[in-house]
N, C-alpha and C positions, 0 to 999 in steps of 0.2 A: 491620477493618483499614483504615488510612488509605491513600488513593490516592497513588501516587508521581507527582509533578507534573513533575519534571525527570529524564529517564531516556533510555536507549537503546531503540530499537525496530528490528525487522527488517522491512523493506518489500520487496515484489516490485514491480519496475518493468517498463516495456514497451519494445517495439521503437520505434525512432525514428518510424516512420510512425504506429503506433498511439498513441504518446505525443502526437504533434502533433494527431491527431484528437481525443483526449481533452482536451487543453489548449484547443482551440477550443471545445469544449462547455463546459468549465469557465469560460472567458471570457464566454460568453453567459449562463451562469447567474449569474455575478458581476455582470453589469450590472443584474440584477433583485434579487438577494439579496446584500446586503453581506457580505463575508467577508475574513478575512486571506488572504494568498497562501500556498500550500503546494504542493509537488510532487505530481503525480498518482501514486497508489500503491495497493497492497493491503497492509494491515497483516497480517503473518504471526505476529509474536511480540513480546512485551514486556509490561510495561516491565522493563528491567534497570537497576539502579542502576549496575552496572559490568559490562563484558564483558571477560573474561579473554583474554589473548593466545592461549592454547591454544584457546579457543572460536572466536576469529576465524580461526585457522589451519584448524580443522575445517570451518568454514563455507566458507572459500575452497576447500579440497580437495573438499568436497561439491559446491559449485557448478561447479567445473571439470570434474567428472565427470557433470554433468547436461546435458541438451540443453534449449534453449529449448522452452517448451510453451505450449499454447493454453488460454485460459480463455474461457468463453462468457458474454457479457453477456446479461442477461435483460430488464431494464427500468429506467426511472427510478423511484426511490422516495424517500420522505421519512419522517422520524420526528421525534419531539419529544426528540431527543438532540443535544447540542451538536456532537459529532463525527460524527453521522450525520444531519445536518439534511436534506441533499439529496444523493442518491448514485445510482450505477448498481449494481444488485444483480447478483451473479455466480452462476452455477450451481456447485454443489459437484461435484467430480469426484474420481475415485480419485487422479489425478496431483496435483492441487492439495492434497488432503488428506494424501497420503503425503509430499509435499514439505514441507508445513508440519510434519507430525509429526517429520520428521528434524531440522528446524531447532529444534523444541522439545526433542527428545532431546539434541541437541548442547549446548543451553544449560540442561539439567536443569529444564525447565519442565513443568508439569502440562498434559497434552494433553486433559483432560476439560473445559476451559473451552469454552464455546459459541463456535463459529466461524461467523460469517455473512459470507462473503466479499463485499466490495463495494469500490467506488471512490468515495470522498467527493469531491464537487465543490465544496462550501462547508461551512464550519463556522459554527455560531451557532444562535441561536433565532430562527426565522422563522415567520411566520404560515402555517398550513396552506393557507389560501386562496391565498396568493401562490405557494406551491410547486405546488399543483395547477394553477393557471392558467398556470404557466410550461411545463409538460410539452408541450403541443401545439406550442409555438414552437421546440422543440429538434429538432436533426437526428436522423434515424434512427440507431440504434446500429449499429456494426459488430459483428456477432454474435460473431466469434471474434477475440480479442486475444492477441498473443504476449508472454508474459513472457520476458524475456531477461537480466535481471540482478536481483541481490539487493543492497540497500543497507542499511548500518548508519546509523541516523539518531539524532542527539542532538536530542531534542525537549523543548521547554519548554511544558507545557500552560497555564501562566499567560499567557505572551506569545504562544503559538502559533507560535513560531519553530522551524523545522526546519533542521538543518544535517546534510547528508549527509557523514559522515566517511569512509566507505569504500563502494566498489561492487565487486561480484564478478560479472563476466559469466558466463553459463551456457554450458557446453560448450567453453570455450576452454582446452583441455589445455596448450597451449604457452605460456600466459601465466605468466611467472615470478613475478609479483607482482601482487596486487590493486591496482587503481587507488586511490590515496589522494588525497582531495580536502581537503587541509588548508588 
């Protein structure tokens, strides 16, 4: 099966304080490892060629009934994969797994796909030696990070451009409408 290169993805994003900390780390990494810019996130689901309005409404309702939750950072890691070149690995938890399962269920996606939660800091193919040498110069990770919103992202893998089209805050029952970033 051919990979979809232009599609929608569902990302988890962080509280303002944690987002700022992670962006500072990402900026330091990008001074040593060249990469396109992209928002800090955890990929939960995708790709979707199209997201139906009914699925977006279900995601909004689901998110409004959820509370922000914690994910635990484990360590800096790297792989020989373009989208996992250098990243922060995250611990699997019942909350993160069940949250992701519900997003997959809403969108009728297979939940048997391997899920390795992580926060990519750069994309690209970089030398392992450069990545290993970078780790000691990076700040200590905040162990517990707060996920407080879900974003629907239009992502083009060829250009690596990400456009957040909608964001759904977690636990905000009183919000009448999801924030639309058109």
